[in-house]
C-alpha positions as CSV (number, residue, x, y, z in Angstrom):
1,M,128.0,-63.8,-57.0
2,P,131.1,-61.5,-57.2
3,H,131.1,-59.1,-60.3
4,P,134.3,-57.9,-62.1
5,R,135.9,-54.9,-60.6
6,L,138.6,-52.4,-61.5
7,D,141.2,-50.5,-59.7
8,D,143.7,-47.9,-61.3
9,D,146.3,-46.0,-59.3
10,G,147.6,-43.9,-62.0
11,Q,150.1,-46.6,-62.8
12,T,148.7,-50.1,-62.8
13,V,145.4,-50.9,-63.5
14,I,143.6,-54.3,-61.8
15,L,140.8,-55.7,-63.8
16,D,139.1,-58.5,-61.1
17,L,137.5,-60.8,-63.7
18,H,135.8,-63.0,-61.1
19,G,132.1,-63.2,-61.5
20,A,132.4,-62.7,-65.3
21,R,131.5,-65.1,-68.1
22,I,134.4,-66.3,-70.3
23,D,133.6,-63.9,-73.4
24,E,132.8,-61.1,-71.5
25,A,136.1,-61.5,-69.5
26,L,137.9,-61.5,-72.7
27,R,135.8,-58.5,-73.6
28,L,136.2,-56.4,-70.5
29,A,140.0,-57.4,-71.1
30,Q,140.7,-56.2,-74.5
31,S,138.9,-52.9,-73.6
32,L,141.0,-52.5,-71.0
33,V,144.2,-52.9,-72.8
34,V,143.2,-50.3,-75.7
35,Q,142.1,-47.8,-72.6
36,A,144.9,-47.8,-70.1
37,A,147.2,-47.5,-73.3
38,R,145.0,-44.0,-73.8
39,Y,145.2,-43.5,-70.4
40,G,149.0,-43.3,-70.1
41,R,149.3,-46.8,-67.7
42,S,152.3,-48.8,-67.7
43,T,150.6,-52.3,-66.2
44,V,147.7,-54.2,-66.2
45,R,146.7,-57.1,-63.9
46,L,144.1,-59.4,-65.6
47,V,143.0,-61.5,-62.3
48,H,141.6,-64.6,-63.8
49,G,141.6,-66.6,-61.2
50,S,143.1,-70.2,-61.5
51,S,140.3,-72.8,-62.7
52,T,136.9,-70.2,-64.2
53,A,135.0,-72.7,-66.5
54,D,131.6,-72.6,-67.8
55,R,129.5,-75.1,-66.5
56,G,130.5,-78.3,-68.9
57,A,132.6,-76.7,-70.7
58,D,136.4,-77.2,-71.1
59,R,137.5,-73.2,-71.7
60,T,138.5,-71.1,-68.8
61,I,139.0,-67.4,-68.7
62,K,142.6,-68.3,-68.0
63,G,143.0,-70.4,-71.1
64,T,141.2,-67.8,-73.1
65,L,143.4,-64.8,-72.2
66,H,146.5,-66.7,-72.8
67,A,145.2,-67.9,-76.5
68,A,144.5,-64.5,-77.4
69,L,148.0,-63.6,-76.2
70,D,149.1,-66.0,-78.4
71,R,147.2,-65.3,-81.7
72,G,148.5,-61.3,-81.3
73,D,145.1,-60.1,-80.1
74,F,147.0,-57.3,-77.6
75,D,150.0,-56.9,-80.1
76,Q,149.4,-53.1,-80.7
77,H,149.4,-52.1,-77.1
78,V,151.4,-55.0,-74.8
79,T,155.3,-55.1,-74.7
80,S,155.2,-58.0,-72.6
81,D,153.5,-60.4,-70.3
82,F,154.2,-62.6,-67.4
83,R,151.8,-65.1,-66.6
84,Q,150.9,-66.3,-63.2
85,D,148.6,-68.9,-62.0
86,S,145.6,-66.5,-61.3
87,V,146.9,-63.1,-62.6
88,L,148.1,-62.0,-66.1
89,I,150.7,-59.1,-65.8
90,L,150.6,-57.0,-68.8
91,G,153.2,-54.5,-69.6
92,I,151.3,-51.5,-71.6
93,A,153.0,-49.0,-74.3
94,P,151.4,-45.8,-73.1
95,A,150.1,-43.2,-75.3
96,P,152.2,-40.0,-76.2
97,S,150.1,-37.8,-74.9
98,P,147.5,-39.9,-72.4
99,R,144.1,-38.8,-71.2
100,P,144.1,-37.1,-67.8
101,G,142.1,-39.3,-64.9
102,R,141.2,-42.5,-63.4
103,L,139.9,-45.2,-65.8
104,R,136.5,-46.9,-64.3
105,L,134.6,-50.0,-64.9
106,A,131.9,-48.1,-67.0
107,D,134.5,-47.4,-69.3
108,L,135.0,-50.8,-70.4
109,R,131.2,-51.3,-71.5
């Protein structure tokens, strides 16, 4: 089974959420948005897939992330969002004095 993966090129952070449970995916996404702003990244790409669901549940990672955006859970750091079938792209308001270095998945846990 796949596990979440994170890639950071210094400008855009990509978090592939395949293999994550819904609650874990939301927690990772929320943590990533905060850390991406701290590290001065301008874009976050959340790869959620088109229909990832827990067995017997109607919720999906995609639906949960979109609902969190609609509730304003990401408002402090997100300046824009672009919703695609399998990817959510977020514009980030970077910190005025960003931290140096690259983000790693371990930084989100």
